[in-house]
All heavy atoms as a GROMACS GRO file, in nm:
protein
  453
    1MET      N    1  -0.784  -0.588   1.294
    1MET     CA    2  -0.745  -0.533   1.166
    1MET      C    3  -0.870  -0.483   1.094
    1MET      O    4  -0.971  -0.551   1.092
    1MET     CB    5  -0.677  -0.641   1.085
    1MET     CG    6  -0.547  -0.597   1.030
    1MET     SD    7  -0.466  -0.722   0.932
    1MET     CE    8  -0.325  -0.624   0.901
    2ASN      N    9  -0.858  -0.367   1.032
    2ASN     CA   10  -0.973  -0.315   0.959
    2ASN      C   11  -0.946  -0.319   0.808
    2ASN      O   12  -0.836  -0.350   0.763
    2ASN     CB   13  -1.009  -0.173   1.007
    2ASN     CG   14  -0.898  -0.073   0.986
    2ASN    OD1   15  -0.834  -0.070   0.883
    2ASN    ND2   16  -0.873   0.011   1.086
    3LYS      N   17  -1.049  -0.284   0.731
    3LYS     CA   18  -1.038  -0.297   0.586
    3LYS      C   19  -0.932  -0.204   0.527
    3LYS      O   20  -0.870  -0.237   0.426
    3LYS     CB   21  -1.173  -0.275   0.519
    3LYS     CG   22  -1.225  -0.134   0.527
    3LYS     CD   23  -1.357  -0.118   0.454
    3LYS     CE   24  -1.394   0.029   0.460
    3LYS     NZ   25  -1.498   0.061   0.367
    4ASP      N   26  -0.910  -0.088   0.588
    4ASP     CA   27  -0.808   0.003   0.536
    4ASP      C   28  -0.668  -0.057   0.553
    4ASP      O   29  -0.584  -0.043   0.464
    4ASP     CB   30  -0.815   0.139   0.606
    4ASP     CG   31  -0.936   0.219   0.561
    4ASP    OD1   32  -0.953   0.236   0.439
    4ASP    OD2   33  -1.014   0.264   0.647
    5GLN      N   34  -0.645  -0.123   0.664
    5GLN     CA   35  -0.516  -0.188   0.686
    5GLN      C   36  -0.494  -0.299   0.584
    5GLN      O   37  -0.386  -0.310   0.526
    5GLN     CB   38  -0.508  -0.243   0.827
    5GLN     CG   39  -0.497  -0.136   0.934
    5GLN     CD   40  -0.512  -0.193   1.073
    5GLN    OE1   41  -0.604  -0.270   1.100
    5GLN    NE2   42  -0.422  -0.154   1.163
    6VAL      N   43  -0.596  -0.380   0.562
    6VAL     CA   44  -0.585  -0.492   0.469
    6VAL      C   45  -0.570  -0.443   0.326
    6VAL      O   46  -0.479  -0.486   0.254
    6VAL     CB   47  -0.708  -0.586   0.482
    6VAL    CG1   48  -0.706  -0.693   0.375
    6VAL    CG2   49  -0.713  -0.648   0.620
    7ASN      N   50  -0.657  -0.352   0.284
    7ASN     CA   51  -0.651  -0.302   0.147
    7ASN      C   52  -0.519  -0.228   0.121
    7ASN      O   53  -0.462  -0.239   0.013
    7ASN     CB   54  -0.769  -0.210   0.118
    7ASN     CG   55  -0.900  -0.286   0.110
    7ASN    OD1   56  -0.902  -0.406   0.091
    7ASN    ND2   57  -1.010  -0.215   0.128
    8GLY      N   58  -0.474  -0.153   0.219
    8GLY     CA   59  -0.348  -0.081   0.204
    8GLY      C   60  -0.231  -0.176   0.188
    8GLY      O   61  -0.144  -0.156   0.102
    9LYS      N   62  -0.229  -0.282   0.267
    9LYS     CA   63  -0.121  -0.380   0.258
    9LYS      C   64  -0.123  -0.449   0.122
    9LYS      O   65  -0.019  -0.470   0.060
    9LYS     CB   66  -0.135  -0.482   0.371
    9LYS     CG   67  -0.022  -0.580   0.378
    9LYS     CD   68   0.112  -0.509   0.389
    9LYS     CE   69   0.194  -0.560   0.503
    9LYS     NZ   70   0.323  -0.492   0.508
   10MET      N   71  -0.243  -0.483   0.075
   10MET     CA   72  -0.255  -0.549  -0.054
   10MET      C   73  -0.208  -0.457  -0.168
   10MET      O   74  -0.140  -0.502  -0.260
   10MET     CB   75  -0.399  -0.594  -0.079
   10MET     CG   76  -0.447  -0.701   0.019
   10MET     SD   77  -0.341  -0.846   0.031
   10MET     CE   78  -0.358  -0.913  -0.132
   11GLN      N   79  -0.242  -0.329  -0.160
   11GLN     CA   80  -0.199  -0.235  -0.263
   11GLN      C   81  -0.047  -0.217  -0.258
   11GLN      O   82   0.018  -0.208  -0.362
   11GLN     CB   83  -0.269  -0.100  -0.247
   11GLN     CG   84  -0.240  -0.005  -0.361
   11GLN     CD   85  -0.325   0.120  -0.356
   11GLN    OE1   86  -0.399   0.143  -0.262
   11GLN    NE2   87  -0.314   0.202  -0.458
   12ASP      N   88   0.010  -0.215  -0.140
   12ASP     CA   89   0.155  -0.203  -0.124
   12ASP      C   90   0.224  -0.324  -0.188
   12ASP      O   91   0.319  -0.308  -0.266
   12ASP     CB   92   0.190  -0.192   0.025
   12ASP     CG   93   0.339  -0.180   0.051
   12ASP    OD1   94   0.411  -0.123  -0.034
   12ASP    OD2   95   0.384  -0.225   0.157
   13ILE      N   96   0.176  -0.443  -0.158
   13ILE     CA   97   0.235  -0.565  -0.214
   13ILE      C   98   0.221  -0.567  -0.367
   13ILE      O   99   0.315  -0.599  -0.439
   13ILE     CB  100   0.171  -0.690  -0.151
   13ILE    CG1  101   0.213  -0.699  -0.004
   13ILE    CG2  102   0.210  -0.817  -0.228
   13ILE    CD1  103   0.137  -0.803   0.076
   14GLY      N  104   0.102  -0.530  -0.414
   14GLY     CA  105   0.080  -0.524  -0.559
   14GLY      C  106   0.173  -0.425  -0.626
   14GLY      O  107   0.225  -0.450  -0.736
   15GLY      N  108   0.197  -0.313  -0.560
   15GLY     CA  109   0.288  -0.212  -0.613
   15GLY      C  110   0.431  -0.263  -0.621
   15GLY      O  111   0.503  -0.234  -0.717
   16LYS      N  112   0.472  -0.340  -0.521
   16LYS     CA  113   0.607  -0.397  -0.522
   16LYS      C  114   0.622  -0.494  -0.639
   16LYS      O  115   0.724  -0.495  -0.708
   16LYS     CB  116   0.635  -0.468  -0.390
   16LYS     CG  117   0.657  -0.373  -0.275
   16LYS     CD  118   0.681  -0.446  -0.145
   16LYS     CE  119   0.691  -0.343  -0.032
   16LYS     NZ  120   0.705  -0.405   0.099
   17ILE      N  121   0.520  -0.575  -0.661
   17ILE     CA  122   0.523  -0.669  -0.773
   17ILE      C  123   0.528  -0.594  -0.905
   17ILE      O  124   0.606  -0.627  -0.994
   17ILE     CB  125   0.400  -0.764  -0.767
   17ILE    CG1  126   0.411  -0.855  -0.645
   17ILE    CG2  127   0.386  -0.844  -0.896
   17ILE    CD1  128   0.286  -0.933  -0.613
   18GLN      N  129   0.446  -0.491  -0.916
   18GLN     CA  130   0.441  -0.411  -1.038
   18GLN      C  131   0.575  -0.342  -1.063
   18GLN      O  132   0.624  -0.339  -1.177
   18GLN     CB  133   0.329  -0.308  -1.028
   18GLN     CG  134   0.304  -0.230  -1.155
   18GLN     CD  135   0.184  -0.137  -1.141
   18GLN    OE1  136   0.142  -0.103  -1.031
   18GLN    NE2  137   0.128  -0.096  -1.253
   19GLU      N  138   0.636  -0.289  -0.959
   19GLU     CA  139   0.766  -0.224  -0.973
   19GLU      C  140   0.871  -0.323  -1.021
   19GLU      O  141   0.948  -0.295  -1.114
   19GLU     CB  142   0.810  -0.164  -0.839
   19GLU     CG  143   0.947  -0.100  -0.846
   19GLU     CD  144   1.002  -0.062  -0.710
   19GLU    OE1  145   0.945  -0.100  -0.606
   19GLU    OE2  146   1.106   0.005  -0.708
   20GLU      N  147   0.876  -0.441  -0.960
   20GLU     CA  148   0.975  -0.542  -1.000
   20GLU      C  149   0.951  -0.591  -1.142
   20GLU      O  150   1.046  -0.613  -1.217
   20GLU     CB  151   0.974  -0.659  -0.901
   20GLU     CG  152   1.032  -0.624  -0.766
   20GLU     CD  153   1.175  -0.572  -0.774
   20GLU    OE1  154   1.259  -0.630  -0.847
   20GLU    OE2  155   1.204  -0.472  -0.706
   21ALA      N  156   0.825  -0.607  -1.180
   21ALA     CA  157   0.794  -0.649  -1.316
   21ALA      C  158   0.841  -0.543  -1.416
   21ALA      O  159   0.897  -0.576  -1.521
   21ALA     CB  160   0.644  -0.674  -1.332
   22GLY      N  161   0.820  -0.417  -1.382
   22GLY     CA  162   0.868  -0.309  -1.466
   22GLY      C  163   1.019  -0.310  -1.481
   22GLY      O  164   1.072  -0.286  -1.590
   23LYS      N  165   1.089  -0.338  -1.372
   23LYS     CA  166   1.235  -0.347  -1.377
   23LYS      C  167   1.279  -0.462  -1.467
   23LYS      O  168   1.374  -0.448  -1.545
   23LYS     CB  169   1.293  -0.368  -1.237
   23LYS     CG  170   1.293  -0.244  -1.152
   23LYS     CD  171   1.354  -0.274  -1.014
   23LYS     CE  172   1.348  -0.153  -0.924
   23LYS     NZ  173   1.401  -0.183  -0.789
   24MET      N  174   1.210  -0.575  -1.455
   24MET     CA  175   1.249  -0.693  -1.532
   24MET      C  176   1.237  -0.671  -1.682
   24MET      O  177   1.320  -0.720  -1.759
   24MET     CB  178   1.166  -0.814  -1.490
   24MET     CG  179   1.204  -0.867  -1.354
   24MET     SD  180   1.097  -1.000  -1.293
   24MET     CE  181   1.101  -1.117  -1.425
   25VAL      N  182   1.132  -0.600  -1.723
   25VAL     CA  183   1.112  -0.579  -1.866
   25VAL      C  184   1.164  -0.444  -1.913
   25VAL      O  185   1.154  -0.410  -2.031
   25VAL     CB  186   0.962  -0.595  -1.905
   25VAL    CG1  187   0.914  -0.735  -1.877
   25VAL    CG2  188   0.875  -0.492  -1.837
   26GLY      N  189   1.220  -0.366  -1.822
   26GLY     CA  190   1.277  -0.236  -1.860
   26GLY      C  191   1.172  -0.129  -1.887
   26GLY      O  192   1.195  -0.039  -1.967
   27ASN      N  193   1.058  -0.138  -1.818
   27ASN     CA  194   0.950  -0.042  -1.840
   27ASN      C  195   0.946   0.054  -1.722
   27ASN      O  196   0.894   0.022  -1.614
   27ASN     CB  197   0.817  -0.118  -1.855
   27ASN     CG  198   0.703  -0.028  -1.893
   27ASN    OD1  199   0.700   0.089  -1.860
   27ASN    ND2  200   0.605  -0.086  -1.963
   28LYS      N  201   1.001   0.173  -1.744
   28LYS     CA  202   1.008   0.274  -1.636
   28LYS      C  203   0.869   0.320  -1.592
   28LYS      O  204   0.849   0.354  -1.476
   28LYS     CB  205   1.090   0.394  -1.682
   28LYS     CG  206   1.235   0.363  -1.709
   28LYS     CD  207   1.308   0.336  -1.581
   28LYS     CE  208   1.455   0.313  -1.605
   28LYS     NZ  209   1.525   0.266  -1.489
   29GLU      N  210   0.774   0.322  -1.684
   29GLU     CA  211   0.638   0.365  -1.649
   29GLU      C  212   0.575   0.268  -1.549
   29GLU      O  213   0.512   0.310  -1.452
   29GLU     CB  214   0.552   0.374  -1.775
   29GLU     CG  215   0.412   0.428  -1.748
   29GLU     CD  216   0.329   0.440  -1.875
   29GLU    OE1  217   0.386   0.443  -1.986
   29GLU    OE2  218   0.206   0.446  -1.862
   30GLN      N  219   0.593   0.138  -1.570
   30GLN     CA  220   0.539   0.039  -1.477
   30GLN      C  221   0.609   0.046  -1.342
   30GLN      O  222   0.545   0.031  -1.238
   30GLN     CB  223   0.552  -0.103  -1.534
   30GLN     CG  224   0.453  -0.133  -1.644
   30GLN     CD  225   0.309  -0.116  -1.601
   30GLN    OE1  226   0.268  -0.158  -1.492
   30GLN    NE2  227   0.229  -0.052  -1.685
   31GLU      N  228   0.739   0.072  -1.344
   31GLU     CA  229   0.813   0.090  -1.219
   31GLU      C  230   0.754   0.206  -1.139
   31GLU      O  231   0.731   0.196  -1.019
   31GLU     CB  232   0.961   0.120  -1.246
   31GLU     CG  233   1.043   0.000  -1.280
   31GLU     CD  234   1.190   0.038  -1.295
   31GLU    OE1  235   1.250   0.087  -1.198
   31GLU    OE2  236   1.243   0.019  -1.406
   32ALA      N  237   0.731   0.318  -1.208
   32ALA     CA  238   0.677   0.438  -1.143
   32ALA      C  239   0.537   0.412  -1.088
   32ALA      O  240   0.503   0.454  -0.977
   32ALA     CB  241   0.676   0.555  -1.239
   33LYS      N  242   0.454   0.343  -1.167
   33LYS     CA  243   0.319   0.311  -1.120
   33LYS      C  244   0.325   0.220  -0.997
   33LYS      O  245   0.245   0.234  -0.905
   33LYS     CB  246   0.238   0.243  -1.231
   33LYS     CG  247   0.192   0.337  -1.340
   33LYS     CD  248   0.112   0.263  -1.445
   33LYS     CE  249   0.067   0.355  -1.557
   33LYS     NZ  250  -0.009   0.282  -1.659
   34GLY      N  251   0.420   0.128  -0.997
   34GLY     CA  252   0.436   0.040  -0.882
   34GLY      C  253   0.475   0.117  -0.758
   34GLY      O  254   0.422   0.093  -0.649
   35LEU      N  255   0.567   0.212  -0.773
   35LEU     CA  256   0.607   0.294  -0.659
   35LEU      C  257   0.491   0.378  -0.608
   35LEU      O  258   0.471   0.393  -0.488
   35LEU     CB  259   0.725   0.384  -0.698
   35LEU     CG  260   0.858   0.312  -0.717
   35LEU    CD1  261   0.961   0.406  -0.780
   35LEU    CD2  262   0.909   0.258  -0.585
   36LYS      N  263   0.413   0.433  -0.702
   36LYS     CA  264   0.295   0.513  -0.664
   36LYS      C  265   0.196   0.428  -0.586
   36LYS      O  266   0.144   0.471  -0.483
   36LYS     CB  267   0.229   0.568  -0.790
   36LYS     CG  268   0.100   0.644  -0.768
   36LYS     CD  269   0.043   0.688  -0.903
   36LYS     CE  270  -0.104   0.704  -0.902
   36LYS     NZ  271  -0.186   0.586  -0.894
   37ASN      N  272   0.173   0.306  -0.631
   37ASN     CA  273   0.080   0.217  -0.561
   37ASN      C  274   0.132   0.180  -0.422
   37ASN      O  275   0.054   0.167  -0.328
   37ASN     CB  276   0.055   0.090  -0.642
   37ASN     CG  277  -0.042   0.114  -0.756
   37ASN    OD1  278  -0.127   0.200  -0.749
   37ASN    ND2  279  -0.027   0.037  -0.862
   38GLN      N  280   0.263   0.166  -0.409
   38GLN     CA  281   0.320   0.137  -0.278
   38GLN      C  282   0.295   0.252  -0.181
   38GLN      O  283   0.257   0.230  -0.066
   38GLN     CB  284   0.470   0.112  -0.290
   38GLN     CG  285   0.504  -0.020  -0.356
   38GLN     CD  286   0.653  -0.036  -0.374
   38GLN    OE1  287   0.727  -0.032  -0.277
   38GLN    NE2  288   0.697  -0.055  -0.498
   39VAL      N  289   0.317   0.374  -0.228
   39VAL     CA  290   0.296   0.491  -0.143
   39VAL      C  291   0.148   0.501  -0.103
   39VAL      O  292   0.116   0.524   0.014
   39VAL     CB  293   0.344   0.620  -0.212
   39VAL    CG1  294   0.300   0.744  -0.136
   39VAL    CG2  295   0.495   0.618  -0.230
   40GLU      N  296   0.061   0.485  -0.200
   40GLU     CA  297  -0.083   0.491  -0.170
   40GLU      C  298  -0.123   0.380  -0.072
   40GLU      O  299  -0.201   0.404   0.020
   40GLU     CB  300  -0.164   0.479  -0.298
   40GLU     CG  301  -0.155   0.601  -0.387
   40GLU     CD  302  -0.226   0.584  -0.521
   40GLU    OE1  303  -0.278   0.472  -0.549
   40GLU    OE2  304  -0.228   0.679  -0.599
   41GLY      N  305  -0.070   0.262  -0.092
   41GLY     CA  306  -0.102   0.151  -0.004
   41GLY      C  307  -0.053   0.174   0.138
   41GLY      O  308  -0.125   0.149   0.236
   42LYS      N  309   0.069   0.223   0.151
   42LYS     CA  310   0.124   0.250   0.284
   42LYS      C  311   0.045   0.360   0.354
   42LYS      O  312   0.022   0.354   0.475
   42LYS     CB  313   0.271   0.286   0.274
   42LYS     CG  314   0.357   0.166   0.242
   42LYS     CD  315   0.503   0.203   0.223
   42LYS     CE  316   0.582   0.079   0.181
   42LYS     NZ  317   0.717   0.108   0.142
   43THR      N  318   0.002   0.459   0.277
   43THR     CA  319  -0.077   0.568   0.334
   43THR      C  320  -0.210   0.515   0.385
   43THR      O  321  -0.253   0.548   0.496
   43THR     CB  322  -0.100   0.679   0.228
   43THR    OG1  323   0.027   0.728   0.184
   43THR    CG2  324  -0.182   0.793   0.285
   44GLN      N  325  -0.276   0.433   0.305
   44GLN     CA  326  -0.404   0.376   0.347
   44GLN      C  327  -0.386   0.286   0.469
   44GLN      O  328  -0.468   0.286   0.561
   44GLN     CB  329  -0.468   0.297   0.233
   44GLN     CG  330  -0.606   0.245   0.269
   44GLN     CD  331  -0.675   0.176   0.152
   44GLN    OE1  332  -0.614   0.150   0.049
   44GLN    NE2  333  -0.802   0.145   0.169
   45GLU      N  334  -0.277   0.211   0.471
   45GLU     CA  335  -0.251   0.123   0.585
   45GLU      C  336  -0.229   0.204   0.712
   45GLU      O  337  -0.282   0.170   0.819
   45GLU     CB  338  -0.127   0.038   0.555
   45GLU     CG  339  -0.104  -0.072   0.655
   45GLU     CD  340   0.013  -0.161   0.617
   45GLU    OE1  341   0.078  -0.138   0.514
   45GLU    OE2  342   0.039  -0.253   0.694
   46LYS      N  343  -0.156   0.315   0.703
   46LYS     CA  344  -0.134   0.402   0.820
   46LYS      C  345  -0.265   0.465   0.867
   46LYS      O  346  -0.287   0.482   0.986
   46LYS     CB  347  -0.031   0.511   0.789
   46LYS     CG  348   0.108   0.459   0.764
   46LYS     CD  349   0.164   0.393   0.888
   46LYS     CE  350   0.303   0.339   0.861
   46LYS     NZ  351   0.351   0.252   0.966
   47TYR      N  352  -0.351   0.501   0.772
   47TYR     CA  353  -0.482   0.554   0.806
   47TYR      C  354  -0.561   0.449   0.884
   47TYR      O  355  -0.624   0.480   0.986
   47TYR     CB  356  -0.557   0.595   0.678
   47TYR     CG  357  -0.700   0.636   0.701
   47TYR    CD1  358  -0.730   0.756   0.766
   47TYR    CD2  359  -0.806   0.556   0.658
   47TYR    CE1  360  -0.862   0.794   0.788
   47TYR    CE2  361  -0.937   0.593   0.680
   47TYR     CZ  362  -0.965   0.712   0.744
   47TYR     OH  363  -1.095   0.749   0.766
   48GLY      N  364  -0.555   0.325   0.838
   48GLY     CA  365  -0.622   0.216   0.909
   48GLY      C  366  -0.564   0.196   1.048
   48GLY      O  367  -0.638   0.170   1.144
   49ASP      N  368  -0.432   0.210   1.060
   49ASP     CA  369  -0.368   0.199   1.192
   49ASP      C  370  -0.421   0.306   1.286
   49ASP      O  371  -0.451   0.279   1.403
   49ASP     CB  372  -0.216   0.213   1.181
   49ASP     CG  373  -0.150   0.096   1.109
   49ASP    OD1  374  -0.213  -0.010   1.093
   49ASP    OD2  375  -0.032   0.112   1.069
   50ALA      N  376  -0.433   0.428   1.235
   50ALA     CA  377  -0.482   0.540   1.316
   50ALA      C  378  -0.627   0.515   1.360
   50ALA      O  379  -0.663   0.541   1.475
   50ALA     CB  380  -0.471   0.670   1.239
   51LYS      N  381  -0.709   0.463   1.269
   51LYS     CA  382  -0.847   0.432   1.305
   51LYS      C  383  -0.853   0.329   1.417
   51LYS      O  384  -0.934   0.340   1.508
   51LYS     CB  385  -0.923   0.379   1.181
   51LYS     CG  386  -0.967   0.489   1.087
   51LYS     CD  387  -1.031   0.439   0.959
   51LYS     CE  388  -1.136   0.335   0.970
   51LYS     NZ  389  -1.199   0.299   0.842
   52GLU      N  390  -0.766   0.229   1.409
   52GLU     CA  391  -0.762   0.127   1.513
   52GLU      C  392  -0.720   0.186   1.647
   52GLU      O  393  -0.776   0.152   1.751
   52GLU     CB  394  -0.665   0.015   1.475
   52GLU     CG  395  -0.718  -0.082   1.372
   52GLU     CD  396  -0.833  -0.166   1.423
   52GLU    OE1  397  -0.823  -0.226   1.531
   52GLU    OE2  398  -0.935  -0.173   1.352
   53GLN      N  399  -0.625   0.277   1.647
   53GLN     CA  400  -0.580   0.338   1.770
   53GLN      C  401  -0.690   0.420   1.834
   53GLN      O  402  -0.709   0.416   1.956
   53GLN     CB  403  -0.458   0.427   1.745
   53GLN     CG  404  -0.330   0.348   1.722
   53GLN     CD  405  -0.210   0.438   1.699
   53GLN    OE1  406  -0.223   0.554   1.658
   53GLN    NE2  407  -0.093   0.385   1.726
   54VAL      N  408  -0.765   0.493   1.752
   54VAL     CA  409  -0.876   0.573   1.805
   54VAL      C  410  -0.982   0.479   1.862
   54VAL      O  411  -1.031   0.502   1.972
   54VAL     CB  412  -0.936   0.663   1.695
   54VAL    CG1  413  -1.067   0.724   1.739
   54VAL    CG2  414  -0.837   0.772   1.656
   55LYS      N  415  -1.015   0.374   1.789
   55LYS     CA  416  -1.115   0.278   1.836
   55LYS      C  417  -1.071   0.214   1.968
   55LYS      O  418  -1.151   0.203   2.061
   55LYS     CB  419  -1.137   0.171   1.730
   55LYS     CG  420  -1.248   0.073   1.761
   55LYS     CD  421  -1.269  -0.023   1.647
   55LYS     CE  422  -1.200  -0.151   1.684
   55LYS     NZ  423  -1.216  -0.259   1.586
   56ASP      N  424  -0.946   0.176   1.975
   56ASP     CA  425  -0.894   0.113   2.098
   56ASP      C  426  -0.895   0.211   2.215
   56ASP      O  427  -0.920   0.171   2.330
   56ASP     CB  428  -0.752   0.059   2.076
   56ASP     CG  429  -0.749  -0.061   1.984
   56ASP    OD1  430  -0.855  -0.122   1.959
   56ASP    OD2  431  -0.639  -0.094   1.936
   57SER      N  432  -0.865   0.338   2.189
   57SER     CA  433  -0.861   0.435   2.298
   57SER      C  434  -0.999   0.468   2.350
   57SER      O  435  -1.015   0.510   2.466
   57SER     CB  436  -0.790   0.563   2.254
   57SER     OG  437  -0.868   0.634   2.161
   58LEU      N  438  -1.102   0.448   2.268
   58LEU     CA  439  -1.240   0.475   2.311
   58LEU      C  440  -1.297   0.359   2.393
   58LEU      O  441  -1.395   0.377   2.464
   58LEU     CB  442  -1.328   0.503   2.192
   58LEU     CG  443  -1.297   0.630   2.113
   58LEU    CD1  444  -1.386   0.639   1.990
   58LEU    CD2  445  -1.313   0.752   2.200
   59ASN      N  446  -1.235   0.244   2.384
   59ASN     CA  447  -1.287   0.126   2.458
   59ASN      C  448  -1.225   0.114   2.593
   59ASN      O  449  -1.144   0.155   2.648
   59ASN     CB  450  -1.262  -0.002   2.379
   59ASN     CG  451  -1.349  -0.008   2.256
   59ASN    OD1  452  -1.457   0.049   2.255
   59ASN    ND2  453  -1.302  -0.075   2.155
   0.00000   0.00000   0.00000
């Protein structure tokens, strides 16, 4: 596992928490920010996955 995979997963989880917190208090802005963080986190995680695949294919 590389840092992009870890950081991406953490951002995704944080975004889910932020989205749910926004829903609980009725704050649409926090919900939207949570969704944005989830997308960014998943993107970073996929980038990390790709890096791992390239590294593995070179070995």
